[in-house]
C-alpha positions as CSV (number, residue, x, y, z in Angstrom):
1,X,-3.6,22.7,2.0
2,X,-3.0,20.2,5.1
3,X,-0.5,17.4,4.1
4,X,-1.4,14.3,5.6
5,X,1.6,12.4,7.4
6,X,3.9,15.4,6.7
7,X,3.7,14.7,3.0
8,X,5.5,11.4,3.4
9,X,4.7,8.0,1.9
10,X,2.9,6.1,4.5
11,X,0.6,3.0,5.3
12,X,1.1,-0.5,4.0
13,X,2.6,0.4,0.6
14,X,5.4,2.2,2.6
15,X,5.9,-0.8,4.9
16,X,6.2,-2.9,1.7
17,X,9.2,-1.0,0.8
18,X,11.1,-2.3,3.8
19,X,11.3,-5.7,2.0
20,X,13.7,-4.4,-0.8
21,X,15.9,-6.8,-2.9
22,X,18.4,-7.1,0.0
23,X,16.3,-7.0,3.1
24,X,17.5,-10.3,4.4
25,X,20.9,-8.8,4.5
26,X,19.6,-6.3,7.1
27,X,17.3,-8.5,9.2
28,X,17.3,-12.3,9.8
29,X,13.6,-12.7,9.7
30,X,10.7,-10.9,8.5
31,X,9.4,-10.5,12.0
32,X,12.5,-8.5,12.7
33,X,12.0,-6.3,9.6
34,X,8.5,-5.6,10.7
35,X,9.7,-4.8,14.1
36,X,12.2,-2.3,12.8
37,X,9.5,-0.5,10.9
38,X,7.1,-0.2,13.8
39,X,10.0,0.7,16.2
40,X,11.9,3.1,13.9
41,X,9.1,5.1,12.2
42,X,7.5,8.2,13.8
43,X,4.3,7.5,15.7
44,X,2.2,9.4,13.1
45,X,3.5,6.8,10.5
46,X,3.0,3.9,12.8
47,X,-0.7,5.1,12.9
48,X,-1.1,5.4,9.2
49,X,0.1,1.8,8.9
50,X,-2.5,0.8,11.6
51,X,-5.3,2.6,9.7
52,X,-4.4,0.8,6.6
53,X,-4.2,-2.6,8.2
54,X,-7.4,-2.2,10.1
55,X,-9.2,-1.4,7.0
56,X,-7.9,-4.4,5.2
57,X,-8.5,-6.7,8.1
58,X,-12.3,-6.1,8.1
59,X,-14.3,-9.3,7.9
60,X,-15.9,-8.1,4.6
61,X,-12.5,-7.8,2.8
62,X,-11.3,-11.1,1.4
63,X,-7.8,-12.1,2.6
64,X,-6.6,-12.6,-1.0
65,X,-7.1,-8.8,-1.4
66,X,-4.5,-8.2,1.2
67,X,-2.2,-10.9,0.0
68,X,-2.2,-9.6,-3.5
69,X,-1.7,-6.0,-2.3
70,X,1.2,-7.2,0.1
71,X,2.7,-8.9,-3.1
72,X,2.5,-5.7,-5.0
73,X,3.9,-3.5,-2.3
74,X,6.9,-5.7,-1.3
75,X,7.5,-6.7,-4.9
76,X,7.1,-10.3,-3.9
77,X,10.3,-10.1,-1.9
78,X,8.6,-11.6,1.0
79,X,6.1,-14.0,-0.4
80,X,3.9,-14.9,2.6
81,X,2.7,-18.3,1.7
82,X,6.3,-19.5,0.5
83,X,7.5,-18.6,3.9
84,X,4.8,-20.4,5.6
85,X,3.1,-17.3,6.9
86,X,-0.7,-17.2,7.0
87,X,-1.7,-13.8,5.3
88,X,-4.5,-13.0,7.9
89,X,-2.1,-13.9,10.8
90,X,0.4,-11.3,9.2
91,X,-1.9,-8.7,9.0
92,X,-3.2,-9.1,12.5
93,X,0.4,-9.0,13.7
94,X,1.0,-5.8,11.9
95,X,-1.9,-4.4,13.7
96,X,-0.8,-5.7,17.1
97,X,2.8,-4.4,16.8
98,X,1.5,-0.9,15.8
99,X,-1.0,-0.7,18.7
100,X,1.9,-1.9,21.1
101,X,4.1,0.8,19.7
102,X,1.7,3.6,20.0
103,X,0.7,2.5,23.6
104,X,4.5,2.6,24.5
105,X,4.5,6.1,23.2
106,X,1.8,7.0,25.7
107,X,-0.8,7.3,22.8
108,X,-4.2,5.6,22.7
109,X,-4.5,3.5,19.4
110,X,-7.8,3.9,17.9
111,X,-10.2,1.0,18.6
112,X,-11.7,1.6,15.2
113,X,-10.6,3.9,12.2
114,X,-12.7,6.8,11.1
115,X,-15.2,6.2,8.1
116,X,-13.3,6.6,4.9
117,X,-13.4,10.3,4.0
118,X,-12.3,9.7,0.3
119,X,-15.0,7.4,-0.9
120,X,-16.2,9.8,-3.3
121,X,-13.0,9.6,-5.2
122,X,-13.5,5.8,-5.9
123,X,-14.9,6.4,-9.5
124,X,-11.8,8.3,-10.4
125,X,-9.3,5.9,-9.0
126,X,-11.4,2.8,-10.7
127,X,-11.0,5.0,-14.1
128,X,-7.3,5.1,-13.5
129,X,-7.0,1.6,-12.8
130,X,-9.0,0.6,-15.9
131,X,-6.7,2.7,-18.2
132,X,-3.7,0.8,-17.2
133,X,-5.4,-2.6,-16.8
134,X,-4.0,-4.0,-20.2
135,X,-0.4,-3.1,-19.0
136,X,-0.9,-4.7,-15.6
137,X,-2.7,-7.7,-17.1
138,X,0.3,-8.3,-19.5
139,X,2.8,-7.8,-16.6
140,X,0.9,-10.6,-14.6
141,X,1.4,-13.0,-17.3
142,X,5.1,-12.5,-17.0
143,X,7.2,-15.1,-15.2
144,X,9.5,-12.6,-13.5
145,X,9.3,-11.6,-9.7
146,X,7.6,-8.3,-10.6
147,X,4.5,-10.3,-11.9
148,X,1.6,-10.2,-9.5
149,X,-1.4,-12.2,-10.8
150,X,-4.6,-10.8,-9.5
151,X,-3.4,-7.3,-9.2
152,X,-6.2,-5.7,-11.1
153,X,-9.1,-7.1,-9.2
154,X,-7.4,-6.5,-5.9
155,X,-6.9,-3.0,-6.8
156,X,-10.4,-2.6,-8.0
157,X,-11.8,-4.2,-4.8
158,X,-9.9,-2.0,-2.7
159,X,-10.8,1.1,-4.6
160,X,-14.5,0.2,-4.6
161,X,-15.0,-1.2,-1.1
162,X,-12.1,-0.6,1.2
163,X,-10.4,2.8,0.6
164,X,-9.8,4.6,-2.8
165,X,-6.9,6.3,-1.1
166,X,-5.1,3.0,-0.4
167,X,-5.8,1.6,-3.8
168,X,-4.4,4.6,-5.5
169,X,-1.0,4.4,-3.5
170,X,-0.8,0.7,-4.4
171,X,-1.6,1.6,-8.0
172,X,1.4,4.2,-8.1
173,X,3.9,1.5,-6.9
174,X,2.5,-1.3,-9.3
175,X,3.1,0.9,-12.4
176,X,6.9,1.0,-11.7
177,X,7.2,-2.1,-13.7
178,X,4.3,-1.7,-16.0
179,X,4.2,0.4,-19.4
180,X,5.1,4.1,-19.1
181,X,2.5,6.5,-18.6
182,X,1.5,9.8,-20.5
183,X,1.8,13.5,-19.1
184,X,-1.9,13.6,-19.0
185,X,-2.2,10.4,-17.0
186,X,0.6,12.0,-14.5
187,X,-1.4,15.1,-14.3
188,X,-4.6,13.4,-13.2
189,X,-2.3,11.4,-10.6
190,X,-1.3,14.9,-9.3
191,X,-4.8,16.1,-9.2
192,X,-5.8,13.0,-7.1
193,X,-3.0,13.4,-5.0
194,X,-4.3,16.9,-4.0
195,X,-7.6,15.6,-3.4
196,X,-6.3,12.8,-1.2
197,X,-4.2,15.6,0.6
198,X,-0.8,14.2,-0.2
199,X,2.3,16.3,0.1
200,X,3.6,17.2,-3.6
201,X,6.5,14.8,-3.1
202,X,4.5,11.5,-2.8
203,X,3.2,11.6,-6.5
204,X,6.2,13.4,-7.6
205,X,8.1,10.3,-6.6
206,X,6.7,8.7,-9.8
207,X,7.5,11.0,-12.5
208,X,10.0,8.4,-13.8
209,X,6.8,6.6,-15.0
210,X,6.8,9.0,-18.0
211,X,9.0,8.6,-21.0
């Protein structure tokens, strides 16, 4: 089986990991942290980020969906509105930096992304979101930094209308702070990962979600 992006974590969820709990110790501004990612990652991961960002920047996708997913992926360590950053401008800035980096590498950034090849898996991803919805809703009512109101509708909208693959990657990350999952759930996640052509380590990185 071909492993997409050499089996690594990729795309917008991967970018969100740059904004860990101490990211401000490494970079003085959010723009520098973003530039670090696009400058430091290999071109194929920059292209993966570009594909995710372009999908979410489509006019039919509400801005709140991206804003909520960003909060999930960055664990709210960079709250865009609190920092006075317009979410749409941030998303377009990501796209611009990715295109600039790929062009600097002598590569031609795609003007448009390929049609989503995984739409047939939307139902399976929606099923997994529904199963963990009670835990995610309970978490969203928590006052801690890990609570992200609107996480469930954002994940469902992404799975149904944008990209089931991206919704699934965000779902895995969101469960880090939700109730534990069962072995049966994990087995289904592995099966979905295979269908999404992930490498074995991407889903395996979430084995800690089981008791």
